[in-house]
N, C-alpha and C positions, 0 to 999 in steps of 0.2 A: 832348559836354561832360559831365563827371561832376560831380554836385552833391555837394560835400564840405563846404560851409559852409552856414549858415542863409540863408534867402531874405531879400531886401531888399523894401522897399515896392513898388518898381517891378515886382518879380517877381510879387507878389500881383496887381497890376493887369493885367499881361499874361496871367497864367494865367486870371483870371476873364474877360477880354475875348476869350480864344481866339486871341490873336495870338502866343503864345509858340511857339518852334520845337518841333515835335512830339516830337523826341527828347529835348530838354531838359525839355519839359512832363511826359513820362512819368517822368523822373528826379525832377523836382520833386514830383510827386504821391507817388512812393514815399518821398521824404524827408519830406513832410508826414505820411505814415502813421506814421513812426517818431519824428518830432521833436515833442515836446510844446511846446517853446518857439515853434516856427514856427506850430503850430496855435493856440496862445493868441494870438499876434500877429494872425493872420487873424481869429480869433473876436472880438477887440476891434474890428476894423474892421466886422465883420458884426453882432455883438451877440448871438450865441446859442452856448451851450455845445456843442451837438451839430451845429454847422453843417458841419464837415468830413465827418463821417460821412454826413450827409444829402446833401451836394453832390458827394461823390466819384463816385458812380455817374453823375450827369449829366455831369461833366467827362470821364469815360471814354467816354461815348456808347455804353454797352453795352445792346443789346436782346437779352434772353435768355429771354423767356417764350414759347417756341415748342414746343408739344407735338407735334413731328414728329421722327421718328428721324433722327439725323445719323450717317452711316456714314463712317468713314475707311478709304480703300482701302490706305493705307500703315500704318506702325507706329503703335501707340496713342500718344496725346498724353501725355507724362509729367506735364504740369501737372495733369491731372485723374486720371490713373491712380494718382498718389500718394495720393489720397483714399480709394482702394478697399482693402478688406481681402481676404484669400484666401477662395476659395469652392471647394466640391466639385462644383459644377454645371458641366459642360463647356460648357453653352450660355450661361453668364453671364460677364460681364467681371470681376466681383468682387463685393464685399459691402459694404454700409453698414448697421450694426446688424443687425437680423434680415432685411433685405431684399436679395434677389439683384438685382444691377444688370445689365440686359440691353442697355442702349443709352444714348447721349448725346443729350439733347434740345436743349440750348442752353448757351451760355457767355456771360459778360459781365464787367463790371468788378467786380461785387459777389460773384459766385459762379457755381455750375454747377448745372444741372438734369439729372438722370439719369432714365431710365425704369427702374423697378424692378418686382419681382414679390414680392407678399406671399404667401408659402406658406400662412400660417395661414388666410387668407381667400380664397385662390385667385383673386387679381385683380392686375391691373397698377396701379401707382401712379406718381406723379411725386415724386422726392426732390430737394429744393432744398437745397444745401449751401453754406455760406459759404466763401469762399477763406480758407485758413489764416492769411495775414498780416493779414486784416481781423478774423478771429475773436479776434486778440490784443487788440483794442480793446473795452473794456467798453461803450462807447457803441454800437459796432456790434452787439454781442451783445444789447444792450437793444432796439435797433431791430428786430432779427430776432425776438425774443420778442414785441415789440409787434405785429408783422405777424401772427404766429400767433394771438394773442389777438383781434386786431381781426377777422381773417377768420373765425375760428371762431365769433365772436359773431353773424355774419350768415348766416342760413340762408335761401337763396332759390335758385330754379331757375336764376337768372342771375348767381350768384356762385360762383366756384370753391370747392368745399368743402375744408376743411382737416381731415385725419384725426388729426394729432398733431405734436408737436415734441419733439426729443430731442437728445442729443449723441453724437458718434462720435469717440473719441480727443480729447475736449476741443473739438471743432468742432461748433457747433449745426447741425442740419438740420431741415427741415420736410417733412412728408409730406402730399400732396394728391391729389385725384382725377387720374387720367390721362385726358386728353381727346384723341381722335383728331382733330386739326385743326391750324390755323395761326392766327397772330395776324392781326388786322385790318391791322396795319402791313405784314405780308408780302403780304397779298392786294392792298392798294393799290399796293404796289411793283410787283407783277407785272401787275395788271389796270388800274390807273388808276382814274378815277371809276367809282362803282358805279351800277347801275340804281336808279331812284327807289324801287321796292318794297324793294330790299335796304337802301337808306339808312334807310327808315322802320322796317323790321323790326329791324335791328341797333341803331338808335337807341332803339327801344322797349325792347329787352332791356337795353340799358345803363341806361336810365332806371329800369326795374324793379329792377335790381341796386342802383342808387344809392338808390332809395326804401327798399329794405330796410336798407341801411347807415345812412341818415339816421334811420330808425326806431329804430336802436340808439344814436343820439346820436353817430355817427361822421361825419367828413368825410374823403373819400378823398384829395383833394388831388393826385392824379396820374392823372387821367382822360386817356388818350391812346390812339391806335390800338394800340400795342404791348402795352397792358394790357387789350385786349379779345381774348379767345380765341374763335375760331369753331369750334364742334363740327362735325366733318366727317361724323358719323353722323346727326345730326338738325339741323334748322334752328334752331340755338340759339347765342346769343352769351353769353359769361360774362365778368364783371368780375373781374380778377385783381390781384395785387400790392398788398396793403394795407400795404406797408412804410412809407408816409408818413402813413397814416391816424391821426387823433387824435380824441379826444373833444372835443366843442364846449367843455366846461368845463376842458379841459387848460390848464394855465398857459401852455404854450408857444404856444397858439393865440391868445392875446391879447398876446403879447410883440412889440413893434415890432422891426423889423430881422430878423425870422426869414424865411428864404428856403428853401422846399422845393417840389419839383415839377419838371416838365419845362418849360423856358421857353416853348416854342411854344404850349403849351396852358394856361398859367397865366391866372388872372383878373387884372384890374388891381390889385385889393387885394392879391392874392398876390404879384404882381410888385413891389409897393411894400414888401413885408415887413410889411403891416398884418394886423390880426386878420381871420380868415376864418370863415365859417359854411357851411351847406349850399349856399347860393346861389353860392358860389365854384365848387363842382362843376358847377352848371348852366351857368356860363359855359364851363367846359371841355367840357361836353357839346355846347354850341353849336359850339365849335371842332371837335369831333369830327365833327358833322354836316356842317360846312363842308368838312372835308377829304374826307369820303366823296363829297360832291357834286362837288367840283372836282378831286380828286386831289392837292391840295397844302394845307399848313397855311394858316390865314388871315393869319398874320404871319411874314414871312421877312426875315432880315437876315444880314449876314456874321458877326456876333458875338452871343453870348447877351445881352450888355448892350444891343445894338441891338434885339433882339427884345423885351426887357422895356420899352424906351422906346416902341416902337410899340404894344404892348399898352396901355400907360398913356395914350398921347396920341392915337393915330390910330385910324381905323376901317378894317377890311379892305375890299377891293374887293367890291362887291355880288355876291351869288350869281348873279343873272341877267345881270350884266355879264360874268361868266366863262362862263356857260352859259345862253343865252337860252331853252333848252328846259325849264328847271326852272320849276315852278309858282310863282306869286307867293306863295301861302300858305306854301310851304316857306321862301322868303326871309324872310317876315315872322316865322315861328317862330324861325329862326336869329338874326335881328336882335334879337329880344327876349331870347333867351337870352344874347346877347353884349352886352347893354347895359352901359355903363361903370359905372353905379351899381347896386349890388345891389337897391335898392328898385324899379328899373325893370324887373327881370327877372321871370320866373315865380318864385313863392315856394316851390315844392316840386317835387321830382322826381316825386311821384305825379301832380301836375297835368300835368306834361309828358308822362308816360307815357299818361295818359288822352287827351291831344290827339293823340299819335302813333298811338295805337290807332284813334282815329276817322278820322285821315287815311289810315291803311292800309286801313281798311274802305271808305272812299270810293274809294280807288284800285282796289280789287278789285271793288267793287259800286257804280259811280258812279250807277246809276239809283235806288238805294234809300238810299244813305248819303251825307249831305251833309258838306261841309267845316265844321269847328267855327266857330261865329260869331266866336270870339276871333281867328281867323286871316283874317277877311274885312275889307276896308276898311269903315270905319264906314258910309259912304254906301251901300254895296251892300246892307246888310240893313235900314237905316233906311228907304230909299226903296222897298224891295221891295213893301210893302203898297200904295203909290200907283200902281205900274205893273201891279198884278195884273190889273186889268180889261183893259188892253191886251194882256197876255200871253194871257188867255183868249180874247179876240177873234181874235188871230192863230192860236191853236190851233184854234179852231172853223173858221176859213177853211181851215186846213191839212187838217183832218179831212174837210171837205166836198169839197175839191178833189183831195186826194191819198189818199183812203180806200183805193182799190184798191191803189195803190202801197205804202202803209203796211202793208196786209195781207200783201203779197208779201214785203217786206223783213223783216217781223217773224215770218214763218212759220218753222217748224222746219227746220234745215239738211237738205239732201238726204243728207249723209253719214250712214251708219248707225252709231248709237251702240251697238246691240246687239253682243254678242260677248265676246271675252276681252281683258283689258287687264292691264298690269303697271306698277307704279310703285316709287318709292324707299321709301315708308313702307308702302304696301299692295301685296300681290301676289295672284295668282290671282283677279283681279277679273273677275266675269262679270256681264253685264247682259242682260235680256230683257224684252219687253213683256208686260203683263198684259192682261186683258180690258177694262180701262178706259183702255188706251193709255198708262198710266204705265210708267216704266222702273224695274224692280226689280233690285237688284244684291246681290251677296255678295262678301266679301273676306276676306283673312287679313292680320292685322297682322304685319309683319316683326319688330318688336321684341318684342312680347308673345306672338306666335304664337296669339293669340286670333282667333276668327272674328267676323264682323259682317255686318250687312245695311244697305241703304239704299234709299230710293225717291226718284226725282227726276222732275219733269215740266217741260216746256218753258214758260218764261215769256216771253210776247211783249213784256212791258214791259221786262224786264231783259235779254232776248236771251241767256238762259242756261238751263241745266237746274239747277233748285234743288230742295232737299228735305232731309229729316233723315237722319241715320245713327246707328247704335248698335252698340256692340261687346258681346260676351258678358261682358266684364269690367266693364261698367257705364259705360265712357266713351261719350260721345255728342256730337252737335253737328249742324251744318248744312253742306251742300255747295253750292257754286256753281260749275258746270262749263261750260266753253266747248269745243265740239267743232270741230276743224279737221283734216280729213283723218284721218290715223292718229294724231293726238295729242289729248289732252284736257288742258286747262290751266284753272286756276281757284284756288279757295281753299276751306278748310274751317275751321270753328270747332271747338275741342276743349274740352269740359268734362269733367273727370274725375269719377268716381263720388263721390269724397270732397267734391266741391264742392256736392253736393245740399243740404247743410245750410248752405252759405255762399253764398247767392244774390247777395251784393254783389260777389263776385269776378268780374271779367270773364273770359269764355272766351278762350282763346289762339287766335291765328290762325296757320294754316299754309298753305303752298303745296301745290297739287295739280299733278302732272305725270305723266300716264300715257301709256304707249305701247301701241298695239294689239299683242296677242300674235300671233306668227306662226302662221298656219294653213296646213295642208297644201294645196297646189294641184297639180293634175296638169299639170305642164309637162315638156317634153322637156329633155334636157341642153343642147341648143343654145339653147332659149328661156331657160333659167335663166342660162346663160353670157352671152347677149346682154343680159338684164335687169340683171345685175350690172355688166357693162361700161358700160351706159348710166348706171346709178346712180353709178358712180365718176366717169364723165365729167362728170356733172352735180353731183357732190359731194353726192349724196343719201344721207345716212347711214342713214335709215330704210329706204329702198329696198334698200340693201346688206344691212342686218341681216336683212331678210325671208328671205333665201336662204342664210344662214350655217348650217353644221352646229352650231357652238357660238355661241349668241346672246350669250354673255358674252365673246366673244373680243375685241371692240373695247374699247380702254382709253380714258381721258379724252383721250389724245393722238390718238385716231383721226381727228378732223376735220383735223388737220394732216397726218397720214399720207395720208389720202384726197386732200387737196389736192395733195400732192407727186406722187402717182401720176396724178391727173387732169392736172396740168401736163405730165407726161411723155407720156401717151397722146394728148393733144390736139395733139401735134406732127405726127400723121398724121390724115387724114380718118377719120370714122366708117366702119367696115366690118364685115363678117361674119367671124367667126373660122373657121379650119380645125378641124373637130371630129374627135377620135379617141376613139371610144367602145368600151370593152372590158368586157363584162358590167356590173358595178355601178360601174365607174370610167370617168371621161371627162376629157379634157384639151381645153381651148379654146386654140388657138394663134393669136395675132393677128400682124399684119404686123410686119415688121422695122422698127426705129426706132433713131435714134442714141442711144447711152448717154451721159447727162450725166457730166461729170468726177467729180462727188461720189459717184456710185454705181458707179464701176468698181472694185469691191472684190472681195475673196475671198469667195465664197459656197460653203462646203463644199469640194467638189472642182471646182467650176465657176466659173471667173473670167470675168466679163463683159468683153467686148472693146469695140471701137468701136461695135458695134451689138448690139441685143438684142431679144428678143420678150417681150411682155406675155402671161402665161399664167394661166388660171384652171383650177384643178384641182377636180373635182367627184366626189362619190360618191353612190350611191343608197341611202338609208336608209328602210326600210319602204315602198319603192316611190316615194319622193320624192327627186328630185335636189336636192342642196344643195352649197354651196361649202365646202370645208375648207381651201383654201389659195389665195392669190393670190401670184404669184411673177414673177420676171424670169429668163429663160433666155438663155444665150449662143447664138449661131448654131450652134456645134458641138453643144451639148446638144439644141437643137431638131431638128437634122438627125438626130442619133443616135436620138432618141425616135421620129421618124417612120419611120426604117428598121427599128427593132426592132419597132414596132407592126405594120408591114407583114409582117415575118417571123413574128410570132406569129399574125397572121391567116391566113397561108398554112399554118402548122402546124396551126391549128384546123381548117381545111378538109380537111386530109389525115388527120385523126384518124378512126379507124373509129367511135369512140364520143364523143359530146359530153360535156363536163364535167357531172356531176350538178347538177341544179337546186338552188339553195339554198332550203330549206324553212323557214318561220317557225313557231315554236311558243312557247307560254307556258312559263315556268320550271316544272319539275316535281320535280327532285331537291333534296335539302337544300342542295347546293353552289350550284345555280343560283338558288335562292330567297334565297341570302345576298348577292345583289348590292346594292350601295349606291353612293353617290357622296360625295366629299369636296369641300366648298366652302371655298376659301381666301380670306381677306380680307387684302390686303397693306398694310403700314404706309404706304408712300410716297404712293400715290395712291388708296388705299382701293378699288382695283380688286378685283373678285371673279372667281374662276376655279373652275369645277367640273371634277372629274376622276372617272373611274370607280374603284370600289374593291370589295373583297370583304370581308365581315364574318366574323370568327372569334369563336366563343363561347368565352370563357375561364372561364366558370363564375362569375366575379366581375366581370361587365361584358362589354365587347366590344372587339375590336381591328379597326380598318379598315386594310387594306394596299393600297397602290397603287405603281405604278412610274412614273406620269406625272410625279411630282415631280422625277425624275432628269433630265428633259429640259427643265424650265422654266428653271433657272439654277443648276445644281449648283456647289459644295455649299452656297452661302449661303442657299438658299431658306428652310429652316426658321427662320432668324434674321430673315427679312424678312416672315414671315407673322405677322400680329397675332392673328387668330382663325381657328379651323378648326371647321367644323360637319360632322357626319355626317348625311346624309340617307338614312334607311332607307325602303324602299317603303311600309311601313304605319305609320310613326311620324313625329311631328314631329321636325325637326332638333334635334340636341343638340350642345353644344360639346364638342370633344375636345382632348386635349393630345398633343404630340409625344413619341414614345418614342425618345429619343436613344440609349439603350444597346442598342437592337435594330436600329435602322435602318441601312441600308448605302447605298452609292453607287447601287445599283440599286433598292432597295425602301425605302419610307418607311412607318412604322407610327404610327397615332394611336389612342389608347384613350380610353374613357369608362367610368365606373363604372356607368352605366345599362345595363340588360339590353335589348339590341336584337335578340336572336336571333343568327343566324349559324349556322355549322356547325363541328363539331369536326374538326381536321385529323388524324384517325386514319388516313385512307386518301385518297391522292391518286393521280392517273393519271400514268403514265410515257409519254412520247411517243416513238414510233419512226418511222423513215422510212416514208412511205406512209400513216401514220395520217390519217384525216379528222377535223377538229376543228370544234367549234361555238363561236360567239363572241356577245358582246353588245356592239355598237358604241355609242359615246356618242350620245345623242339618240334611241336606239331604244326608249325607254320600257320597258326590261326585257323585250324580246322576243328570244328565242333564234333565231339564224340557224344552222340545222344545215348541216353539210357546207360551211362557209364557206371553208375552206382545207385544204391538204394539207401534211404535214411533208415537207420536202425534205432536211434536213441536221440532224445532231446535233453536239454538242461544237464549235460554231462560236464565233467571237469577232469583236468589232468595236471600233472606237475612234472617239471623236468629240471635237471641240474643246470645252474647258471655258472657256478664257479666251483669246481671240485676242490681246488686248493683252499677255498674258504668255506666249503661245505654249504653252499647257498643253493636254494631251490626256489623256483617261481611257480605259483599256481595260476591256472587259467580256468575260468568258470563260465557257465552259461554257453556251452559249446554244443554243436550238433555232431553226431557220429554217423558216418556212412560206411558201407561195407566194402569199400575199395581202398587199395593202397595207393594213395595219390601223393605226389611230391608236394612239399610245402610251397605255398604261393599259387597253387592251382585255383583258377577262378571257376566257381560252380554256378550253374544256371538252372532255373526251373521254369519251363514253358517260355523260354526266351528272356526272362527277367533275371537280374542279378539276385542270387540266393545266398552267396557267401564266398569266403576265401579259405582254402585249406591252411590250417596252422601247423599241423604236425601229423606224422603218419606212424606213430608208435603205439597203436592201440593193442588190444589183446592179441597175442600171437602174430603181431605185425600184419594183420589183415584188415585193419580198420583205420580210418582217418578222422581227425578232429577238424571241424569246420567252424569258422567264426561267422555268425549270422550276418546277413547284409544289413540288418537294422542297426548293427553297431557301426558299420561304415557310414550309414546314413546319418546317425546321431553325431559322429565325429566331424563329418563334413559340415553339418549345420553349425557345430560349435566353432569351426574355423571361420565360417562366414560371419557369424555373430561377432567374433573377435575382430575381424576386418572392419566391420561396420562401426564397432566401438572406437577403433583407432582413427577412422575417418572423421568421427564426430569430435 
């Protein structure tokens, strides 16, 4: 049905009630955007001049504050491509003002959010652009400008900062910080109710953000999960979208009939269109806590008007009725926040933040931190003094009768805390005992790269290791650690150096989650294979990680992947594998089992049939056997591997001379000392991946080159990498940028303006058939393996699948083949000179590797230098 005439009164009612046919509703909303007569008719019913502009977003149900990259596999969406201007950057989608647009973050009924890059400040930003048809409304533009002013006025760690606002071809846009994360709404959608500690932490951060806004005289008026952004790099929640924020003394705040906000999270006075103040935001904060605790909003109905009626007249179902495991004090906190009368609620966000801070401290340290008195039933603390004598008598009896037992259960755990650990915020954590039996530790902060120290001791009372920590940049705090096997969990307080003069500010609380670093153990290939098999069978992620060659290989989806493999191998009884060991490589071949339907797919050149074998492939690095691949082989491939391994064994026995022993040596030449690694941080899941690289000194900084990027997911990988860091052997890691005008399908180049050393590509080695080469394998800690492989072929070529869905393959030519199975990215040397970089290791029978000659690296770097010189001219 096409809306060609003005709307009737019944149309307004059905549109507001949400009962209008969706197709007709979309046309009605479009008509309202263009028809001033119909807007005035609706405004007379509601009573506010800007009602339609404020309500349109809610009617469209658009959630679009998601700072996660959204990639379209097909053609670009013309609806938002029209907003972009031309750009000379091949890696950008277009341009808005001075900003290069590199991705789409979200879309909604009011506008579009892009991921942009600010060249002048060398940082990523979020660019929020109004939709063109809304930008034609003066009222809409006024709201957009008000959002920028309101958000810019609030400076706080838990409020998304605004960098500026401008216009692009007459359309206003807003520039804010880009945050690697997702909205609370999206997390609740995927995970459901959150853990208690997460509820308190996110609620605390939201309360701190509201307190900062209220201190500026602003009321947010739209506190809801989609307006809480969760930073994926640190444990931080940010308050966003001040589009409905108004000053308390704004005339519209006291005008009756004014309706703004999202219905499910409105306060009763907001739902009635009455005057609101900061306490209205506190009601919404209570609804937010309720949603996090239960996984659903407190008020639900079929229509928006039905929700508003419930908010005004009814009480939501009690928290503990929905989830009896939730503590009574949390239910009391939420009940008071959601009191119908503003006078019955807490009176400030700062007060709520203080209570949440103390509740979080109690949850993390229940022995020393108590629940705030305000959240306890009155009788429980009034009568406490009268039962004190009885408590002490019971305690005395317990101590006399169970003294020995108490001593045993409060003694230090048998698990050893000394050793090496790693965590999300700190890494390279080492701990050892001193002469006083205290545990002293050192760490490196991942974010600031500053070093720090700490000292902890076992507390029998708290059943934890506690003590102070301090960083060389002045940050300090306290640690509370709990040791369980190969994991340390707990909490730390953080007080920055600038807080020394402001003792009234409370320190921030953060989670501690450390994993024991993998230490070398002398195990045979069979022992390692059986340990990994057992770990997968039991779905023990930590046990699996302990034996991986690349400890960062497991992604956030690894538990699900491990479960699928565990379900598969559990169809046959536990058994010992058949081991095939050849020099520094081994394969563990397990019994045949039935292939599930969903995994009978094409795997390279090997199609799984009705049955398959579970296979663990191992390599020996620095004398330590570790796993570099877990795979499924068809019956045919398993049989072929066994036959060829047997033939190779017979050939070795018939040789007059054994193959030269691989010798280990430290890097000695300029080229060998230029080894480094590149660490990639991906947009989608924040996974990290390290690959080997070699540094080239350009005279004005350094270039790191690798081939490993070509085998990750070509050619989209550079666009899906958010940050890249170069780790040089003797330097802290530095961020690098992708060199698009020099990189090829085989080689990827990243550069930094900092001087990291490296070598000049004036002379490289040429590989000939029969040459012996040296390599540095990933995980070998920069140790050279001399005579690791022999060149068997030159001018070779290979092809591999780029996209199975589109049946695309890429050919690589003019390669060199060596007779070792070397991981992609392995740097190859000949007589101390750079000879090449391994591209791929899927040669015939998986016993050969393809190498990109060093001359190609030399040629590409010269091309980059020539391009730099051309730009300078």
